[in-house]
N, C-alpha and C positions, 0 to 999 in steps of 0.2 A: 510515562509509559511503564507499566509494570513488567519486570523481567520474569519470563517464564522459561523454565528448563524442563525438558523431557528426559528423565533418567532411564532411557531405554534405547537400545540400538535397533529395535524393530522397525523396518521400513514401513510396515503396515500401520503401526501406531503413528509414525510421522505423517503418513498420508491422511489418516483420519483426523488428526489435529489440524493439519493444514487445510483440509477440506472444510473444517468447521470455522475457518477464519481466524485461527489463533496464530499469532506470531511468536515463535519460540526458538530456543537453541537446543541442541541435542548434546547431552553429556552422559554417555552410557556408564552405568554403574559397573564396577568390577569388585570382585571379592567373593568369598565362599558363601553359598546360600545355606542357611540353617533352618531346618523344619522341625518344629516341636509338636505339631498337631497331625492327626490323621483325617481330619475333616477338610474336604476340598475348599470350602468357603473360607476356612481359617488359614489354610496353607497359602492361598493366593494373597490374602491380606498380609500375612507375615512376610512373604517374599517381596511384595510391592513396597512394604515399609522398609525392608532392608535395602532395596535399591534406592529409594528416595533418600534415606538417611545417609547412605554411603556417599551420595553426590553432595547433599547439603552440608555434611560435616567435613568434606575434603576440600572445600573451597570457601574463600571469604566472600560471603554473599551479602549484598546490600539489603537494607530494610525494604520490606514489601515483596521480596523475591518469592516466587512460587516454584516449587519443585514437584514434578509429577512422576511417580513411580507406578508401574503396573506389571502384573504377571498373570498369565493365562494357563489353565490346565483343562484337560478333557477327562471326564469321568464316566465310566460305564459299569453298572452293577457294583458300585463302591470300589472299583479299581481305577487308580489314576493312570492315565495314558499320557506319557510324556512324548518327547520327540523320538522318532524311531532310531534304533541303533544301527540298523542296516535295512536293505530292501526286503529281506525276509520278515523282519519285525513289522515293517510298514504293511506288508501284505496281510499278515496275521491280524493286525489291528483293524484294517479296513474291511476285511472279511467278517470280523466279529461285529463291526458297527452296522454294516449294511442290513437294511430291513428292521433295524431296532432304533430305539430312542436313547440318546445319551445326553449328558449335560456338559456345557462349556461354562467354566467359572473364570471370571477375571476379577482380581483384586486390584484396587486402586488406592494409593496413598498420596495425599497432597500435603506438602509441608509449606507453610507460609511463615516468613520471617516477620515477627511483630515484636517491637520493643526489645530487640536483640535476642529473642527466643523463637523457637520453632513451634508453631501451632500445628497439630496433626489432625487431618480429616481423613478417615479411612473407611472404606466400604468394599463389599464384594457384590457382584452381579452374577446371576445364573440364567442361562438360556437352554431350553430343550431343543435338540435338533434330531430329526429323523431322516434317514435315507431311503430311497426306493431300493428294491433289490438290485444288486450290481453283480455282473458276472466276473469270474476269475480273470478272464481276458481283459475286461474293461479295467479292473484293478491293476493288472500288470502294465497295461498301456499307460495308465496314470502314473504309476511308480516310475516307469521309464522316462517320464518327463523330468524327473528329479525334483519336482515341486514339493512332494510331501516330506522330504528328508529333514527340513528344519522347522517342522510344524508339529505342535502338540496334537496328538490324535491322528497324525499322519495325513492330514488334509488341510487345504485352505478353502474356505467357503467362497472366497472372492475369486478363486482361480478355477482350474480345470475340473475340480470335483464338484463345483457348484451345480452342475447339471443333474447331479444325482440327489440333490436335497429335496426331500418331500415336504417337510414342514419345519417351521421355526416357531417356538413360543418364547418370546422375550425379545431383547434388543439385538438386532442384526450385528451392529458394530461391536457388541460384546464378543461375538463369535470370531470376528476379525482380529480382536485383540485389545480393544479399548471401548467401553460403553460410554460413548460420547454424550448421549442424552442424559444419562444418570450423572455423569461428571459435571455437566453444566447445571443440572438441577441442584446437586449438592453444593456447588460453588455459589449459586444464587441464594440458597438458604443462609450462607455465611457472608453474603454481601460482597462476593468476589466476582468481578467481571473479567473473563479470560480474553475477551476480544477488545483490546485497546484500553 
């Protein structure tokens, strides 16, 4: 049985991997994130690689171990929207996104220990998301739930704001935080089976 480690504290990523039938351990990466790019697809790849590497190098891993790191950001009009700093910031973000199309980027880095070295498989996935028009009162009610405060772009598609989603172009699980279909596809290309 191959040892698989998710280098993320995100409950949503844990749920997605578990729902896909993967048996894994969680070992959240810590350390300072360093960004050297201004392109969303490169930023998420960089951050996912830093997370996976931090976990892989901090522990004595056995041969064949797989470490999965991921990072998600939301982008609109070339502006990166992180987690809101407060309720006012969340309101501003959701007000800006409603009625418009924005992009969700997730970078994934998979490190596989082979012959004592770490093989790196890294990619990013982008999904377009658009919302129906949402009133100020609806936005405030959603913010009052507390749900948007730990989410990039100030919303969770799988939560209360999902009722305002008009259209998605791309992989749904990418918007949640881990493009599971793309992950399995990339692993299959490299002869890696994540389920047993």
